[in-house]
C-alpha positions in Angstrom: -11.5 -33.2 25.5 -9.1 -33.9 28.3 -7.5 -31.3 30.6 -4.1 -32.2 29.0 -5.4 -31.4 25.5 -6.9 -28.1 26.7 -3.6 -27.2 28.3 -1.7 -28.1 25.2 -4.0 -26.0 23.0 -3.6 -23.0 25.4 0.1 -23.4 25.4 0.2 -23.5 21.6 -2.0 -20.4 21.3 0.2 -18.6 23.7 3.2 -19.6 21.7 1.6 -18.3 18.5 0.6 -15.1 20.2 4.1 -14.7 21.5 5.7 -15.1 18.1 3.2 -12.6 16.6 4.1 -10.1 19.4 7.8 -10.6 18.8 7.3 -10.0 15.1 5.3 -6.8 15.7 7.9 -5.6 18.2 10.7 -6.1 15.6 8.7 -4.2 13.0 8.0 -1.3 15.5 11.7 -1.1 16.4 12.6 -0.8 12.7 10.0 1.9 12.2 11.3 3.8 15.2 14.9 3.5 13.9 13.8 4.8 10.5 12.0 7.7 12.1 15.0 8.5 14.2 17.3 8.5 11.1 14.9 10.7 9.2 14.7 13.2 12.1 18.5 13.3 12.2 18.6 14.2 8.5 16.1 16.9 9.0 18.1 18.3 12.0 21.2 18.4 9.7 19.3 20.3 7.0 17.9 22.8 9.5 21.3 23.4 10.9 22.7 24.0 7.4 19.9 26.4 6.6 20.5 28.3 9.9 24.2 28.7 9.0 23.3 29.9 5.5 20.8 32.4 7.0 23.4 33.7 9.4 25.9 34.2 6.5 23.2 36.0 4.4 22.4 38.3 7.4 26.1 39.1 7.8 26.3 39.9 4.0 23.3 42.2 4.3 24.7 44.0 7.3 28.0 44.5 5.4 26.1 45.9 2.4 24.0 48.2 4.7 27.2 49.5 6.3 28.7 50.2 2.9 25.6 52.0 1.7 25.6 54.1 4.9 29.2 54.9 4.4 28.6 56.1 0.8 25.7 58.2 1.9 27.6 59.9 4.7 
């Protein structure tokens, strides 16, 4: 096998490896994007639940104040 053939085989193998790495990189970017989107959705749900909890706390405080007023 000549040096030129060996060089051509190496170049072809590098090209194949490069294409595989590009494909894997694209897949990882997609997975990262999906994970970021899912995290954003979870953050929105958490914020909504925190607001609801604050509203419930305010309602409870109001009821406690009314009960205390009735007992006075």
